[in-house]
C-alpha positions as CSV (number, residue, x, y, z in Angstrom):
1,M,69.9,106.4,79.5
2,N,68.0,107.5,82.6
3,I,68.8,104.3,84.4
4,L,72.5,105.2,84.4
5,R,71.9,108.7,85.5
6,D,69.5,107.8,88.3
7,K,71.5,104.8,89.4
8,S,74.7,106.9,89.7
9,K,73.0,109.2,92.2
10,L,72.1,106.1,94.3
11,L,75.6,104.7,94.1
12,C,77.2,108.0,95.0
13,S,75.2,108.5,98.2
14,A,75.7,104.8,99.3
15,V,79.4,104.7,99.0
16,V,80.0,108.1,100.6
17,C,78.1,106.9,103.6
18,A,80.2,103.7,103.7
19,L,83.5,105.5,103.4
20,T,82.6,108.2,105.9
21,A,81.9,105.5,108.5
22,A,85.3,103.8,107.9
23,T,87.5,103.2,110.9
24,G,90.8,101.6,111.5
25,P,94.5,102.4,110.9
26,V,95.5,104.7,108.0
27,A,98.2,103.6,105.6
28,A,100.8,106.3,105.9
29,A,103.1,104.6,103.3
30,N,100.4,104.6,100.6
31,H,100.4,107.1,97.7
32,A,97.9,107.8,94.9
33,L,98.2,109.5,91.6
34,L,94.9,110.6,90.0
35,L,94.9,111.7,86.3
36,T,91.7,113.1,84.9
37,L,91.1,114.8,81.5
38,D,87.8,116.2,80.1
39,Y,89.1,117.9,76.9
40,A,86.6,120.8,77.6
41,G,85.8,123.0,74.6
42,T,86.8,120.4,72.0
43,R,84.8,117.9,69.9
44,N,86.2,115.2,72.2
45,E,84.9,116.7,75.4
46,L,84.0,114.1,78.0
47,P,81.1,114.6,80.5
48,G,81.3,113.8,84.2
49,I,85.1,113.7,84.6
50,A,84.9,116.0,87.6
51,F,82.8,113.3,89.3
52,D,85.4,110.7,88.4
53,G,88.1,112.8,90.2
54,R,86.0,112.9,93.3
55,Y,85.2,109.1,93.1
56,A,88.9,108.3,92.6
57,R,89.9,110.3,95.6
58,E,87.4,108.4,97.8
59,I,88.6,105.1,96.3
60,A,92.2,106.1,97.3
61,Q,91.0,107.0,100.8
62,A,89.2,103.7,101.1
63,M,92.5,102.0,100.1
64,G,94.2,103.7,103.0
65,V,95.9,106.7,101.2
66,P,96.0,109.8,103.4
67,D,95.0,113.1,101.8
68,R,98.6,114.4,102.0
69,N,99.7,111.6,99.7
70,I,97.1,112.0,97.0
71,V,98.2,114.0,93.9
72,H,95.4,114.9,91.5
73,L,96.5,116.3,88.1
74,K,93.8,117.3,85.7
75,N,93.2,119.0,82.3
76,R,95.8,121.7,81.6
77,D,98.2,120.0,84.1
78,L,98.2,117.0,81.8
79,D,99.6,118.3,78.5
80,F,102.1,115.9,77.0
81,R,104.9,117.0,79.3
82,G,102.7,116.8,82.5
83,L,101.2,113.4,81.5
84,S,104.4,111.8,80.5
85,G,106.1,113.0,83.7
86,A,103.4,112.1,86.2
87,V,104.2,108.5,86.8
88,R,107.9,109.1,86.8
89,G,107.3,111.9,89.3
90,L,105.3,109.6,91.6
91,A,108.3,107.2,91.6
92,E,110.6,110.0,92.7
93,R,108.2,110.9,95.6
94,I,107.7,107.5,97.2
95,A,110.0,105.6,99.5
96,E,111.2,102.1,99.0
97,G,108.5,99.5,99.7
98,D,105.5,102.0,99.6
99,K,102.2,101.0,97.9
100,V,100.8,103.1,95.1
101,F,97.4,103.6,93.4
102,V,97.2,105.1,89.9
103,Y,94.0,106.2,88.3
104,Y,93.3,107.5,84.8
105,S,90.1,108.8,83.3
106,G,90.3,110.2,79.8
107,H,90.6,109.3,76.2
108,G,92.7,106.5,74.8
109,Y,93.9,106.3,71.2
110,Q,95.2,103.7,68.8
111,S,97.5,104.2,65.8
112,E,99.7,102.4,63.4
113,A,102.7,101.0,65.2
114,G,105.1,101.4,62.4
115,D,107.0,98.2,63.0
116,A,106.6,94.6,61.9
117,G,106.1,93.2,65.4
118,N,103.0,95.2,66.4
119,R,100.0,96.1,64.2
120,C,99.0,99.1,66.4
121,S,100.2,101.2,69.3
122,E,97.9,102.3,72.1
123,S,98.3,105.6,74.0
124,L,96.7,107.9,76.4
125,V,95.7,111.3,74.9
126,A,97.2,114.4,76.6
127,A,95.4,117.7,77.0
128,D,97.3,119.1,74.0
129,N,96.3,116.1,71.8
130,R,99.7,114.6,71.9
131,L,100.0,110.9,72.6
132,Y,101.6,109.2,75.7
133,F,102.4,105.9,74.1
134,D,102.2,102.5,75.8
135,A,105.9,101.9,75.5
136,K,106.6,105.1,77.5
137,L,103.9,104.1,80.1
138,E,105.5,100.6,80.3
139,S,108.9,102.2,80.9
140,D,107.6,104.6,83.6
141,L,105.7,101.8,85.4
142,E,108.7,99.6,85.4
143,Y,110.7,102.4,87.0
144,L,107.8,102.8,89.6
145,A,107.7,99.1,90.2
146,G,111.4,99.1,91.1
147,K,110.6,101.0,94.3
148,A,106.9,100.2,95.1
149,S,105.9,97.0,96.8
150,Q,102.4,97.2,95.2
151,V,101.0,98.9,92.2
152,V,97.2,99.1,91.6
153,M,96.0,100.9,88.4
154,L,92.4,101.6,87.5
155,N,92.3,102.7,83.9
156,D,88.9,104.1,82.8
157,S,89.6,104.6,79.0
158,C,89.7,102.5,75.9
159,Y,92.0,102.3,72.9
160,S,89.3,101.7,70.4
161,G,87.5,103.3,67.6
162,G,86.2,102.2,64.2
163,T,83.8,99.2,64.6
164,A,84.0,99.3,68.4
165,A,82.0,102.5,68.4
166,K,79.0,100.6,67.3
167,S,78.4,99.4,70.8
168,I,77.2,103.0,71.7
169,D,73.6,103.4,70.5
170,A,72.4,106.5,68.7
171,G,70.8,108.8,71.2
172,D,72.6,107.1,74.2
173,E,73.6,109.5,76.9
174,R,76.9,107.7,77.3
175,V,80.0,109.1,75.5
176,P,82.7,106.7,74.2
177,K,86.1,107.3,75.8
178,F,88.2,107.0,72.7
179,F,89.8,109.9,70.8
180,S,88.5,110.7,67.4
181,G,90.8,113.5,66.5
182,E,93.3,113.6,63.6
183,V,96.4,112.8,65.7
184,T,97.9,110.0,63.5
185,P,96.5,108.8,60.1
186,A,94.8,105.4,60.4
187,R,96.7,103.3,57.7
188,A,96.1,99.7,56.9
189,N,99.2,97.5,57.4
190,A,100.4,94.8,55.1
191,S,97.9,92.2,56.5
192,G,95.0,94.5,55.7
193,Y,94.2,95.1,59.4
194,R,93.2,98.7,60.2
195,C,93.8,100.2,63.6
196,G,90.6,100.9,65.4
197,H,89.9,97.7,67.4
198,A,90.1,97.9,71.2
199,V,93.3,95.9,72.0
200,N,94.3,96.9,75.5
201,K,98.1,96.3,75.1
202,V,98.9,98.6,77.9
203,A,97.5,96.1,80.3
204,R,99.7,93.4,78.9
205,N,102.7,95.6,79.3
206,L,101.8,96.0,83.0
207,E,102.0,92.2,83.2
208,I,105.4,92.3,81.6
209,V,106.6,94.8,84.2
210,G,105.3,92.6,87.0
211,A,107.2,89.6,85.6
212,K,110.4,91.6,85.4
213,K,110.3,93.1,88.9
214,A,108.2,90.5,90.7
215,T,106.3,93.5,92.1
216,Q,102.7,93.0,93.1
217,I,100.8,94.6,90.2
218,L,97.1,94.7,89.5
219,Y,95.7,96.4,86.5
220,V,92.0,97.0,86.3
221,G,90.6,98.0,82.9
222,A,87.2,99.6,82.2
223,S,86.5,97.4,79.2
224,A,87.6,94.4,77.2
225,D,88.9,94.1,73.7
226,N,86.5,95.5,71.1
227,E,84.4,97.3,73.7
228,V,84.1,101.0,74.5
229,A,84.4,102.5,78.0
230,A,81.6,105.0,78.5
231,A,81.5,108.4,80.2
232,T,78.2,110.0,81.5
233,R,77.2,113.3,83.0
234,K,77.4,111.7,86.5
235,G,80.7,110.0,86.0
236,S,82.2,107.2,83.9
237,A,80.4,103.9,84.2
238,A,83.3,101.8,85.3
239,T,84.5,104.4,87.9
240,I,81.0,104.5,89.3
241,A,81.0,100.7,89.7
242,W,84.5,100.6,91.3
243,H,83.5,103.4,93.6
244,Y,80.4,101.6,94.7
245,C,82.2,98.3,95.3
246,I,85.4,99.3,97.0
247,G,83.8,100.0,100.4
248,R,81.0,97.5,100.4
249,S,81.0,94.3,102.4
250,L,78.9,92.7,99.8
251,A,81.9,92.8,97.5
252,D,83.7,90.4,99.9
253,S,82.3,87.3,98.3
254,N,84.7,84.9,100.0
255,R,84.2,86.4,103.4
256,S,87.9,87.0,104.0
257,G,87.4,90.5,105.4
258,G,89.2,92.0,102.4
259,I,88.4,92.8,98.7
260,D,90.8,91.4,96.2
261,G,91.1,92.2,92.5
262,E,88.8,89.4,91.4
263,E,86.1,90.3,93.9
264,L,86.3,93.9,92.7
265,R,85.9,92.8,89.1
266,Q,82.8,90.6,90.0
267,C,81.1,93.3,92.0
268,A,81.8,96.1,89.5
269,Q,80.7,93.9,86.6
270,S,77.4,93.2,88.3
271,V,76.9,97.0,88.8
272,L,77.7,97.7,85.1
273,N,75.2,94.9,84.0
274,E,72.5,96.5,86.2
275,L,73.3,99.9,84.6
276,G,73.0,98.4,81.1
277,A,76.6,99.4,80.3
278,R,78.0,97.0,77.8
279,Q,81.5,96.9,79.2
280,T,83.5,94.0,80.6
281,I,85.9,94.8,83.5
282,T,89.3,93.3,82.8
283,L,92.2,92.3,85.1
284,V,95.8,91.8,84.5
285,G,98.4,90.8,87.1
286,N,97.6,89.4,90.6
287,A,93.9,89.0,90.7
288,A,94.1,87.8,94.3
289,L,95.9,90.9,95.5
290,P,94.0,92.4,98.4
291,I,93.0,96.0,97.8
292,I,91.2,97.0,100.9
293,S,88.9,95.7,103.6
294,P,85.2,96.8,103.4
295,A,84.6,99.9,105.4
296,T,82.9,99.2,108.8
297,S,81.7,101.6,111.4
298,A,82.7,101.3,115.0
299,G,81.1,98.2,116.5
300,D,79.7,97.2,113.1
301,T,81.7,94.0,112.2
302,V,81.0,91.3,109.7
303,A,81.5,87.6,110.2
304,I,84.4,86.2,108.1
305,D,86.3,83.1,107.1
306,A,89.5,83.6,109.2
307,S,91.6,81.2,107.1
308,R,90.8,83.3,104.0
309,A,91.9,86.4,105.9
310,L,95.3,84.8,106.4
311,G,95.1,84.1,102.6
312,D,94.8,87.8,101.9
313,I,98.0,88.5,103.8
314,R,99.7,85.8,101.9
315,A,98.4,87.2,98.6
316,G,99.8,90.6,99.4
317,A,103.3,89.3,100.1
318,D,106.4,90.1,98.1
319,P,107.3,87.1,95.9
320,N,111.0,88.0,96.2
321,I,111.0,87.2,100.0
322,G,110.6,83.5,100.1
323,V,109.2,82.0,103.3
324,R,108.2,78.4,104.1
325,L,106.4,76.8,107.0
326,D,106.8,73.0,107.3
327,L,104.9,70.9,109.8
328,A,106.4,67.8,111.4
329,S,102.8,66.5,111.4
330,S,99.7,68.0,109.9
331,A,97.4,66.0,112.3
332,L,97.4,66.4,116.0
333,K,95.5,64.6,118.8
334,V,93.6,67.1,121.0
335,G,95.0,67.4,124.5
336,R,98.1,65.2,123.7
337,D,100.2,66.2,120.6
338,Q,102.3,69.4,120.4
339,L,102.8,71.6,117.4
340,D,106.2,71.1,115.8
341,F,107.3,73.0,112.7
342,T,110.2,74.8,110.9
343,I,110.4,78.2,109.3
344,S,112.7,78.8,106.3
345,S,113.4,82.3,105.1
346,E,115.5,83.4,102.2
347,H,116.1,86.8,103.9
348,P,116.7,88.0,107.4
349,G,113.9,90.0,109.1
350,Y,111.3,90.0,111.8
351,L,109.3,86.8,112.1
352,Y,105.6,86.6,113.0
353,I,103.5,83.5,113.3
354,L,99.7,84.0,113.0
355,H,97.3,81.3,114.0
356,V,93.5,80.7,113.6
357,G,92.1,78.4,116.3
358,S,90.2,75.2,115.3
359,D,86.9,76.8,116.6
360,G,87.4,79.6,114.0
361,K,86.8,82.2,116.6
362,T,90.2,83.7,117.3
363,F,93.3,85.1,115.6
364,N,96.3,84.3,117.7
365,L,99.9,85.7,117.5
366,L,101.9,82.6,118.4
367,F,105.2,84.3,117.9
368,P,106.5,86.7,119.3
369,N,104.7,86.0,122.6
370,R,105.0,86.8,126.3
371,Y,107.8,84.3,126.9
372,D,109.7,84.9,123.7
373,R,110.0,88.4,122.3
374,E,113.2,88.0,120.3
375,N,111.8,87.6,116.8
376,R,114.6,88.9,114.6
377,I,115.9,86.0,112.5
378,E,118.7,85.4,110.0
379,A,118.2,83.8,106.7
380,G,117.9,80.0,106.9
381,Q,115.9,77.4,108.8
382,H,114.5,77.8,112.3
383,R,112.8,75.3,114.5
384,F,109.6,76.2,116.5
385,P,108.3,76.3,119.1
386,R,111.4,77.3,121.0
387,A,112.4,75.8,124.4
388,S,110.7,78.5,126.5
389,W,107.2,77.7,125.1
390,R,105.1,74.9,123.7
391,V,101.8,74.7,121.9
392,R,99.5,71.7,122.5
393,A,96.5,70.9,120.4
394,G,93.6,72.2,122.6
395,G,90.7,71.5,120.3
396,P,87.9,71.4,119.6
397,A,88.3,68.9,116.8
398,G,88.6,70.7,113.5
399,D,90.9,72.7,111.3
400,S,93.4,75.3,112.5
401,Y,95.7,77.4,110.3
402,L,99.2,78.9,110.5
403,L,100.9,81.6,108.5
404,A,104.5,82.8,108.9
405,V,105.3,86.4,108.0
406,V,108.9,87.7,107.6
407,A,109.3,91.5,107.3
408,P,112.4,93.6,106.9
409,V,110.7,96.3,109.1
410,A,109.2,95.3,112.4
411,R,105.4,95.0,112.6
412,N,103.0,95.3,115.6
413,F,100.4,92.7,115.0
414,D,99.3,92.6,118.6
415,K,98.5,96.4,118.6
416,F,94.8,95.7,118.4
417,M,94.8,92.4,120.2
418,D,94.2,91.2,123.8
419,T,97.7,90.8,125.2
420,S,96.7,89.5,128.7
421,G,97.5,85.9,127.9
422,V,100.7,84.2,126.7
423,F,99.6,84.6,123.1
424,A,98.0,87.8,121.9
425,S,94.5,87.1,120.5
426,A,91.5,88.8,118.9
427,P,88.1,87.8,117.5
428,T,87.9,86.7,113.9
429,D,85.8,89.5,112.6
430,S,86.1,91.9,109.6
431,K,87.6,94.7,111.8
432,Q,90.4,92.6,113.0
433,A,91.0,91.1,109.6
434,R,91.5,94.7,108.3
435,N,93.8,95.5,111.2
436,L,96.0,92.5,110.4
437,L,96.1,93.1,106.7
438,V,97.0,96.8,107.2
439,E,99.7,96.0,109.7
440,A,101.1,93.3,107.4
441,T,101.4,95.6,104.4
442,G,103.4,98.1,106.5
443,A,100.8,100.9,106.8
444,S,102.3,102.1,110.1
445,N,105.9,101.8,109.0
446,A,107.3,104.2,106.3
447,G,108.9,102.1,103.6
448,G,107.8,98.9,105.3
449,G,105.4,97.6,102.6
450,R,107.5,94.7,101.6
451,Y,107.2,91.4,103.5
452,G,107.3,87.7,102.8
453,A,104.7,85.1,103.8
454,S,104.4,81.3,103.7
455,Q,101.5,79.4,102.3
456,V,98.6,79.2,104.8
457,I,99.2,75.8,106.4
458,H,96.3,73.6,107.5
459,V,96.5,71.7,110.8
460,R,93.9,69.0,111.6
461,E,93.1,68.6,115.3
462,E,91.5,65.2,116.1
463,N,89.9,63.7,119.1
């Protein structure tokens, strides 16, 4: 369809401008693995895959991955041996606690599983037409999840065929991304079911990996069950949509200053709907996982909901590092009552207490502060504020918020704050929300991606 071709040009130019203007810290501990296959010269050739590779690289860059940590394997590099070793090789390269982004654009395939428990097996199709089965992918991802603090996978393929192909109209410029070669005979099983329906079991396996390792995992699929992911001459439809949304402030629907999995899904789905692509973006894993803050140019900041920015930091925390913040009282009289709370941590580490004022205009670092810099704590319960400092409700009447972060590697949250006062502070805008999120996730500390965080605690300040 012309609308898809023409729209893809528009999307490309818009997002490149946004990403080029991006500013802020770069995540040195982030890694990306890009896997693209076009099967050139075969009857299963896919158009526009070279565009997908470029889009995926820009998505990785927007997620804070430096060029030196982006590995792009394509076509002849991805025969069965190359494809099956790619994820395992990534796990060997990264350090403990790093974050990783995995992208795949190519064909999927579905064949008879050959056992009583599963009707069909799904796989990615290597350049030599051999199959990288879901069980192998699950095993490799589990190995990766054992080291990484966060895994985000964008999979632009489908495991369908048969009746699902009917969603592609005759004469449509879009090409379905399922393999039609004679790799494995399609046999009906005992129930009469024939393989060929799009059942994205690989995504469910990712969910299993996340449950086993308690690693932050987000899987984003290009299409739902019984749908076909489409490739075009200007790139695959889902990849175009993801690329458009990843650096756009409009994708930040809750105004947290960051884009999480659900916001990416909503934005990308609206783009696909406008393009007329009959695909449904699917998520498995932590849909609230923050992926990136929208790109902003110097001086170009966007108003945000600061409490939701703290929520993004909480959503990105390692569930294995338990942290609690308990208030002695959740309601304080302005000008009279003092803040009183305890921090409980299951692990030793460096403690940081972030605060949003009741006027909603400032992020504050309550601890460590000018009077109390010793923030290394042991596991157990700790009372705050300490004797050397106190915090009194200063108003105005309204809601303020607290978040406790405990990290095994020291952070530097006040790096981009005004440190002239007792407590470092910064305005509650999108640029500062990005700074805090990047610092929390360990971007400036190799191997420091893991951290724990409490719930965002609400404090009511009353006249």
